[in-house]
ROTI-446749 format. One line per field, with one value per atom (N, C-alpha, C, O, CB): residue in one letter; chain; atom name; x, y, z. Coordinates in Angstrom, 3 decimals. Glycine has a CB too. Example, Ala and Ser with C-alpha at 12.3 -4.5 7.8 and 13.67 -1.06 7.14 Angstrom:
residues 2
res	a	a	a	a	a	s	s	s	s	s .
chain	A	A	A	A	A	A	A	A	A	A .
atom	N	CA	C	O	CB	N	CA	C	O	CB .
px	13.190	12.300	13.200	14.236	11.308	12.850	13.670	12.900	13.409	14.084 .
py	-5.690	-4.500	-3.300	-3.319	-4.473	-2.250	-1.060	0.030	1.138	-0.598 .
pz	7.800	7.800	7.800	8.465	9.046	7.080	7.140	7.870	8.039	5.725 .
//
This chain:
residues 69
res	x	x	x	x	x	x	x	x	x	x	x	x	x	x	x	x	x	x	x	x	x	x	x	x	x	x	x	x	x	x	x	x	x	x	x	x	x	x	x	x	x	x	x	x	x	x	x	x	x	x	x	x	x	x	x	x	x	x	x	x	x	x	x	x	x	x	x	x	x	x	x	x	x	x	x	x	x	x	x	x	x	x	x	x	x	x	x	x	x	x	x	x	x	x	x	x	x	x	x	x	x	x	x	x	x	x	x	x	x	x	x	x	x	x	x	x	x	x	x	x	x	x	x	x	x	x	x	x	x	x	x	x	x	x	x	x	x	x	x	x	x	x	x	x	x	x	x	x	x	x	x	x	x	x	x	x	x	x	x	x	x	x	x	x	x	x	x	x	x	x	x	x	x	x	x	x	x	x	x	x	x	x	x	x	x	x	x	x	x	x	x	x	x	x	x	x	x	x	x	x	x	x	x	x	x	x	x	x	x	x	x	x	x	x	x	x	x	x	x	x	x	x	x	x	x	x	x	x	x	x	x	x	x	x	x	x	x	x	x	x	x	x	x	x	x	x	x	x	x	x	x	x	x	x	x	x	x	x	x	x	x	x	x	x	x	x	x	x	x	x	x	x	x	x	x	x	x	x	x	x	x	x	x	x	x	x	x	x	x	x	x	x	x	x	x	x	x	x	x	x	x	x	x	x	x	x	x	x	x	x	x	x	x	x	x	x	x	x	x	x	x	x	x	x	x	x	x	x	x	x	x	x	x	x	x	x	x	x	x	x	x	x	x	x	x .
chain	A	A	A	A	A	A	A	A	A	A	A	A	A	A	A	A	A	A	A	A	A	A	A	A	A	A	A	A	A	A	A	A	A	A	A	A	A	A	A	A	A	A	A	A	A	A	A	A	A	A	A	A	A	A	A	A	A	A	A	A	A	A	A	A	A	A	A	A	A	A	A	A	A	A	A	A	A	A	A	A	A	A	A	A	A	A	A	A	A	A	A	A	A	A	A	A	A	A	A	A	A	A	A	A	A	A	A	A	A	A	A	A	A	A	A	A	A	A	A	A	A	A	A	A	A	A	A	A	A	A	A	A	A	A	A	A	A	A	A	A	A	A	A	A	A	A	A	A	A	A	A	A	A	A	A	A	A	A	A	A	A	A	A	A	A	A	A	A	A	A	A	A	A	A	A	A	A	A	A	A	A	A	A	A	A	A	A	A	A	A	A	A	A	A	A	A	A	A	A	A	A	A	A	A	A	A	A	A	A	A	A	A	A	A	A	A	A	A	A	A	A	A	A	A	A	A	A	A	A	A	A	A	A	A	A	A	A	A	A	A	A	A	A	A	A	A	A	A	A	A	A	A	A	A	A	A	A	A	A	A	A	A	A	A	A	A	A	A	A	A	A	A	A	A	A	A	A	A	A	A	A	A	A	A	A	A	A	A	A	A	A	A	A	A	A	A	A	A	A	A	A	A	A	A	A	A	A	A	A	A	A	A	A	A	A	A	A	A	A	A	A	A	A	A	A	A	A	A	A	A	A	A	A	A	A	A	A	A	A	A	A	A	A	A	A .
atom	N	CA	C	O	CB	N	CA	C	O	CB	N	CA	C	O	CB	N	CA	C	O	CB	N	CA	C	O	CB	N	CA	C	O	CB	N	CA	C	O	CB	N	CA	C	O	CB	N	CA	C	O	CB	N	CA	C	O	CB	N	CA	C	O	CB	N	CA	C	O	CB	N	CA	C	O	CB	N	CA	C	O	CB	N	CA	C	O	CB	N	CA	C	O	CB	N	CA	C	O	CB	N	CA	C	O	CB	N	CA	C	O	CB	N	CA	C	O	CB	N	CA	C	O	CB	N	CA	C	O	CB	N	CA	C	O	CB	N	CA	C	O	CB	N	CA	C	O	CB	N	CA	C	O	CB	N	CA	C	O	CB	N	CA	C	O	CB	N	CA	C	O	CB	N	CA	C	O	CB	N	CA	C	O	CB	N	CA	C	O	CB	N	CA	C	O	CB	N	CA	C	O	CB	N	CA	C	O	CB	N	CA	C	O	CB	N	CA	C	O	CB	N	CA	C	O	CB	N	CA	C	O	CB	N	CA	C	O	CB	N	CA	C	O	CB	N	CA	C	O	CB	N	CA	C	O	CB	N	CA	C	O	CB	N	CA	C	O	CB	N	CA	C	O	CB	N	CA	C	O	CB	N	CA	C	O	CB	N	CA	C	O	CB	N	CA	C	O	CB	N	CA	C	O	CB	N	CA	C	O	CB	N	CA	C	O	CB	N	CA	C	O	CB	N	CA	C	O	CB	N	CA	C	O	CB	N	CA	C	O	CB	N	CA	C	O	CB	N	CA	C	O	CB	N	CA	C	O	CB	N	CA	C	O	CB	N	CA	C	O	CB	N	CA	C	O	CB	N	CA	C	O	CB	N	CA	C	O	CB	N	CA	C	O	CB	N	CA	C	O	CB	N	CA	C	O	CB	N	CA	C	O	CB .
px	1.064	0.093	0.984	2.041	-1.612	0.191	1.672	-0.223	-1.422	2.695	0.924	-0.228	1.175	2.212	-2.216	0.621	0.363	1.522	0.978	-0.804	2.655	3.435	4.207	4.706	4.397	4.078	4.907	5.807	5.601	4.401	6.986	7.930	8.273	7.858	8.277	9.958	10.726	11.584	11.848	12.777	11.978	12.672	14.638	15.664	11.942	14.294	15.676	15.745	16.551	16.473	15.122	14.848	15.101	15.595	12.906	14.575	14.517	15.794	16.604	13.198	16.212	17.870	18.542	18.076	18.793	19.451	19.900	19.457	20.443	19.769	18.203	17.094	18.582	19.566	14.601	18.268	18.099	20.075	20.314	16.857	21.116	22.406	22.926	23.673	22.649	22.411	22.657	22.545	23.423	20.874	20.939	20.918	21.123	20.948	20.100	21.360	21.910	23.794	24.601	21.471	23.999	25.526	25.343	26.322	25.914	23.829	23.956	22.477	21.343	23.850	22.647	22.221	20.774	20.562	23.218	19.948	18.650	17.639	17.781	18.909	16.927	15.656	15.184	15.406	14.156	14.746	14.332	13.837	14.474	14.180	12.567	11.419	11.938	11.512	10.062	12.770	14.202	14.972	14.986	15.453	15.529	16.142	15.560	15.998	16.699	14.442	14.164	13.359	13.245	14.482	12.910	12.299	14.073	13.867	11.710	14.575	15.905	16.101	16.179	16.922	16.110	16.645	15.524	15.879	16.451	13.924	13.491	13.308	12.725	11.968	13.462	13.891	15.883	16.586	12.885	16.130	17.822	17.217	17.801	19.090	16.222	15.354	14.983	15.381	13.903	14.032	13.140	13.678	13.202	10.808	14.513	15.904	15.877	14.872	17.602	16.610	18.029	17.472	18.121	18.839	15.600	14.893	14.321	13.394	13.777	14.793	14.043	14.604	14.221	12.833	16.321	17.833	18.499	19.519	19.096	18.146	19.133	20.763	21.741	18.173	21.006	22.483	23.670	24.741	22.301	22.827	23.261	23.424	22.608	22.752	25.643	25.586	25.407	24.972	26.603	25.955	25.352	25.445	24.572	25.726	27.040	27.320	26.218	25.404	28.567	26.294	25.876	24.263	23.931	26.415	22.889	21.936	22.719	22.184	20.845	23.498	23.591	23.902	23.231	25.221	24.432	24.304	23.289	23.358	24.972	22.221	21.244	20.207	19.443	21.080	20.675	19.406	19.937	19.369	19.158	21.351	21.951	21.664	21.384	23.409	21.863	21.483	20.246	19.715	22.248	19.118	17.856	17.564	16.988	16.165	17.927	17.660	18.422	17.761	19.412	19.356	19.888	18.995	18.027	20.646	18.868	18.587	18.080	18.823	19.215	16.811	16.983	17.217	16.326	16.246	18.833	19.408	18.512	18.401	20.718	18.063	17.669	18.345	19.078	17.733	18.208	18.049	19.138	18.590	17.284	21.339	21.377	21.736	21.862	21.112	21.998	21.630	22.910	23.339	20.301	23.517	25.030	24.548	23.468	25.049	26.482	25.858	26.135	25.906	26.923 .
py	-1.213	0.091	0.935	0.791	0.298	2.016	3.680	4.348	4.084	3.956	5.396	7.125	7.670	7.086	7.616	9.718	9.795	10.886	10.920	9.229	11.336	11.830	13.111	13.481	10.722	13.625	15.626	15.109	14.020	17.418	15.609	15.253	16.789	17.612	13.848	16.418	18.809	18.839	17.703	19.499	19.746	19.226	19.445	19.576	20.613	19.378	18.834	17.956	17.389	19.189	17.015	15.076	14.499	13.473	14.560	15.553	14.492	14.861	13.955	14.755	16.371	16.555	15.818	14.746	18.594	15.362	14.531	13.145	12.455	14.813	12.462	10.824	10.747	10.023	11.187	11.926	11.869	11.994	11.485	12.800	12.501	12.914	11.180	10.405	14.450	11.051	9.706	8.374	7.591	9.524	8.581	7.633	7.688	6.526	7.151	8.236	8.491	7.979	8.118	10.156	7.715	7.165	5.629	4.887	7.970	5.097	3.540	3.926	3.843	2.639	4.266	3.817	2.911	1.708	3.413	3.880	4.200	5.218	6.441	4.570	4.746	6.418	7.249	6.620	6.127	8.140	8.245	7.924	7.845	8.500	7.578	7.002	5.062	4.590	7.131	4.396	3.347	4.205	4.003	3.176	5.109	5.454	5.579	4.698	6.755	6.608	6.624	5.408	5.322	7.127	4.628	3.506	2.498	1.761	2.748	2.639	2.302	2.556	1.820	3.483	3.720	4.932	4.288	4.152	6.888	3.828	3.814	2.039	1.871	4.922	0.628	0.003	-0.412	-1.233	-0.881	0.825	1.063	1.556	1.322	2.307	2.151	3.245	1.996	1.564	4.612	1.123	0.713	-0.934	-1.627	0.675	-1.268	-2.764	-1.563	-1.107	-4.105	-0.617	-0.137	0.232	0.357	1.578	0.361	0.794	-0.705	-0.987	2.202	-1.426	-2.608	-3.965	-5.034	-3.030	-3.046	-3.842	-2.356	-2.547	-3.875	-1.830	-0.646	-1.365	-0.825	0.314	-2.228	-2.795	-3.327	-3.915	-3.823	-2.748	-3.483	-2.852	-2.288	-4.443	-3.052	-1.191	-1.488	-2.583	-0.157	0.378	0.276	-0.600	-0.950	1.038	-1.330	-2.373	-3.568	-3.669	-2.811	-4.452	-5.081	-5.425	-6.554	-5.226	-3.911	-4.005	-3.845	-4.660	-3.038	-3.252	-3.178	-4.955	-5.320	-1.899	-5.552	-6.601	-7.623	-8.733	-6.695	-7.235	-7.533	-7.871	-8.794	-6.960	-6.253	-5.992	-6.603	-7.153	-3.961	-6.213	-6.978	-8.979	-9.480	-6.642	-9.608	-10.808	-10.934	-11.956	-12.028	-9.781	-10.699	-10.160	-10.523	-10.722	-9.595	-9.225	-10.760	-11.172	-7.026	-11.824	-12.840	-13.571	-12.871	-13.560	-14.569	-15.240	-16.640	-17.504	-15.057	-17.165	-18.361	-19.297	-19.672	-18.667	-20.329	-21.011	-22.734	-23.559	-20.520	-22.969	-23.980	-24.685	-23.944	-24.561	-25.976	-26.610	-27.546	-28.569	-26.513	-27.981	-28.349	-29.587	-30.140	-27.918	-30.334	-31.994	-32.632	-32.970	-32.997	-32.785	-34.012	-34.950	-34.991	-35.297	-36.069	-37.420	-37.788	-38.917	-38.442 .
pz	0.392	-0.085	0.490	1.103	0.487	0.089	-0.640	-0.064	0.023	-3.780	0.174	-0.007	0.507	0.823	1.392	0.449	-0.015	2.193	3.297	-1.257	1.930	3.000	2.524	1.461	3.506	3.800	3.533	4.022	4.557	4.414	4.035	4.177	3.552	2.736	3.681	5.121	5.086	3.593	3.200	7.057	2.859	1.427	1.824	1.157	-0.284	3.179	3.230	3.467	2.729	3.816	4.536	4.340	2.822	2.353	4.670	2.363	0.951	0.479	0.281	-0.373	0.202	-0.887	0.261	-0.124	-1.341	1.672	2.165	1.695	1.435	3.278	1.485	0.887	-0.250	-0.105	-0.307	-1.562	-2.416	-2.896	-3.991	-2.696	-2.274	-2.191	-1.674	-2.273	-0.993	-0.744	0.334	-1.127	-1.489	2.015	-1.755	-2.352	-3.576	-3.941	-2.141	-4.379	-5.421	-5.113	-6.032	-5.736	-4.469	-3.739	-3.503	-3.416	-2.026	-3.386	-3.065	-4.222	-3.749	-0.944	-5.471	-6.069	-5.523	-5.677	-6.549	-4.887	-4.291	-4.803	-4.789	-3.094	-5.113	-5.058	-3.970	-2.935	-5.459	-3.759	-3.032	-2.255	-1.205	-3.147	-2.255	-1.693	-1.061	-0.007	-3.187	-1.911	-1.667	-0.472	0.743	-3.363	-1.169	0.935	2.224	2.963	1.271	2.990	2.920	3.729	4.951	2.239	2.879	3.082	4.362	5.326	0.987	4.169	4.088	6.024	7.008	2.759	5.808	6.696	7.786	8.957	6.021	7.296	8.626	8.565	9.636	8.966	7.950	8.587	8.537	7.947	8.353	9.622	10.133	11.344	12.403	9.200	11.351	12.598	12.992	14.073	12.225	12.030	13.710	14.035	14.935	13.504	13.313	14.372	14.547	14.003	13.928	15.149	15.941	17.616	18.654	15.025	17.268	18.417	18.492	19.251	18.267	17.850	18.803	19.199	19.674	18.152	18.517	18.630	20.068	20.730	16.298	20.125	20.614	21.243	20.727	22.089	22.029	21.963	20.753	20.903	22.645	19.287	18.668	17.642	16.913	18.642	17.529	15.601	15.030	14.673	14.611	14.168	12.581	11.841	11.047	11.766	12.059	11.307	11.257	10.339	11.772	12.351	12.307	12.025	11.664	12.942	12.302	11.944	10.246	9.495	12.704	9.734	8.068	7.599	6.633	7.485	7.945	7.892	8.153	7.627	8.264	9.058	8.993	7.941	7.659	9.512	7.343	5.841	4.368	3.424	5.412	4.674	3.688	3.270	2.181	4.183	4.508	3.780	4.151	3.716	4.002	5.266	3.994	2.626	1.600	4.562	2.876	0.331	0.150	-0.803	-1.092	0.451	-0.256	-0.810	-1.109	0.398	-1.069	-1.571	-1.306	-1.770	-2.029	-0.565	-0.023	-0.613	-1.375	0.535	-0.541	-0.887	-0.505	-1.412	-0.356	0.661	0.901	2.179	2.832	-0.213	2.619	2.712	2.619	2.206	2.326	2.880	3.032	3.111	4.203	3.027	1.709	2.315	2.104	1.001	1.399	3.244	3.518	2.188	1.598	5.564	1.861	0.815	2.523	2.956	-1.054 .
//
């Protein structure tokens, strides 16, 4: 579901700058920041580097269970 949200010009400009570096659109950059903030709030002891790794791992395809011969 999508809704229209009014955001400050400075937030949009910052998202544009960071999104350009990370090859994300402005909305995707804001979603990314939102995910980081949510994880950080739910897990205050996790460092940013671990939160970032969680988000990266979450994007990896599920391979399935390994079967030993």
